[in-house]
C-alpha positions, 0 to 999 in steps of 0.5 A, a space after each residue: 500500500 503506497 502513501 497516496 493510496 493510503 491517504 485516499 482510502 482513509 481520508 479522501 474517500 470517506 469525504 467524497 462518499 459520505 463514508 464517515 469515520 474509520 479507525 485510522 482517520 479517527 485516530 489521526 483527527 484525535 491527535 490533531 485535536 489534542 494538538 489544537 487544544 494545547 495550542 489554543 490553551 497556550 494562546 488564550 490562557 494569557 487573556 481568559 479565565 477558564 471557568 463556568 462563565 467562560 463556558 456560558 459565553 461559548 454556548 451561542 457558538 456551539 448552537 451556531 456551529 451545530 446549525 451551520 453543519 445542519 444547513 450543509 446537510 440540507 444543501 443550504 450551505 455548500 458541501 466543501 472540505 471546510 463545511 463538513 467534519 473534520 474541516 468544519 471544526 476548523 472553520 467554526 473554531 476559527 470563527 469562535 477564536 477570532 470573535 473571542 479575541 475581538 471581544 477581548 479587544 473591545 472589552 479592553 479598548 471600550 470597556 464593553 463586556 460580553 461583546 463576544 456573547 452577544 455577537 454569538 447571539 446575533 450569529 444564532 439569530 441569523 443562522 436559525 432564520 435559515 434553519 427554522 423554516 426547514 423544521 419538519 419533525 417537531 415530534 422527534 425534536 421534542 423526543 430528544 429533549 424529553 429523553 435528555 431530561 429524563 436521563 439527566 434527572 436519573 443521572 443527577 439523582 444518582 450522582 447527588 445521592 452517592 456524593 461523587 464530588 468530582 462529577 458535581 463540580 460545574 465544568 465536570 457537570 457540564 461535560 457529562 450533561 453535554 455527552 448525555 445530550 449527545 447520547 440522547 440525540 444519537 439514541 432517538 435519531 437511530 433507534 426511532 428515525 433510522 439515522 446512521 452512525 458515522 463514528 466507527 467505535 459508536 457504530 460497533 457498540 450500537 450494532 453488537 448491542 442492537 440498540 443505541 441506548 448503550 451509548 448512555 452507558 458508554 458515555 458515562 463510563 468514558 467521559 466520566 473516566 476522562 473527567 475523573 483523571 483530568 480532575 485528579 492528574 492535571 495539576 494546572 487548574 486552568 488547563 484542567 478546566 480548559 480540557 473539561 470545557 473542550 469535552 463539554 463543547 464536543 458533547 453539546 456540539 455533536 448532540 445539538 447538531 444531531 438534534 437539528 438533523 432530526 428536526 429537519 428530517 422529512 
C-alpha cells in the first residue's frame, strides 16, 4: 500500500462518499485535536479565565456551529472540505477564536463586556432564520429533549445521592450533561428515525448491542473516566478546566447538531 493510496482510502474517500469515520482517520483527527487544544490553551490562557462563565459565553457558538453543519446537510450551505467534519471544526473554531479575541479587544479598548456573547447571539439569530423554516419533525425534536431530561434527572439523582464530588463540580457537570445530550440525540435519531452512525467505535457498540441506548452507558463510563483523571492528574487548574470545557463543547456540539438533523428530517 503506497502513501497516496493510503491517504485516499482513509481520508479522501470517506469525504467524497459520505463514508464517515474509520479507525485510522479517527485516530489521526484525535491527535490533531489534542494538538489544537494545547495550542489554543497556550494562546488564550494569557487573556481568559477558564471557568463556568467562560463556558456560558461559548454556548451561542456551539448552537451556531451545530446549525451551520445542519444547513450543509440540507444543501443550504455548500458541501466543501471546510463545511463538513473534520474541516468544519476548523472553520467554526476559527470563527469562535477570532470573535473571542475581538471581544477581548473591545472589552479592553471600550470597556464593553460580553461583546463576544452577544455577537454569538446575533450569529444564532441569523443562522436559525435559515434553519427554522426547514423544521419538519417537531415530534422527534421534542423526543430528544424529553429523553435528555429524563436521563439527566436519573443521572443527577444518582450522582447527588452517592456524593461523587468530582462529577458535581460545574465544568465536570457540564461535560457529562453535554455527552448525555449527545447520547440522547444519537439514541432517538437511530433507534426511532433510522439515522446512521458515522463514528466507527459508536457504530460497533450500537450494532453488537442492537440498540443505541448503550451509548448512555458508554458515555458515562468514558467521559466520566476522562473527567475523573483530568480532575485528579492535571495539576494546572486552568488547563484542567480548559480540557473539561473542550469535552463539554464536543458533547453539546455533536448532540445539538444531531438534534437539528432530526428536526429537519422529512
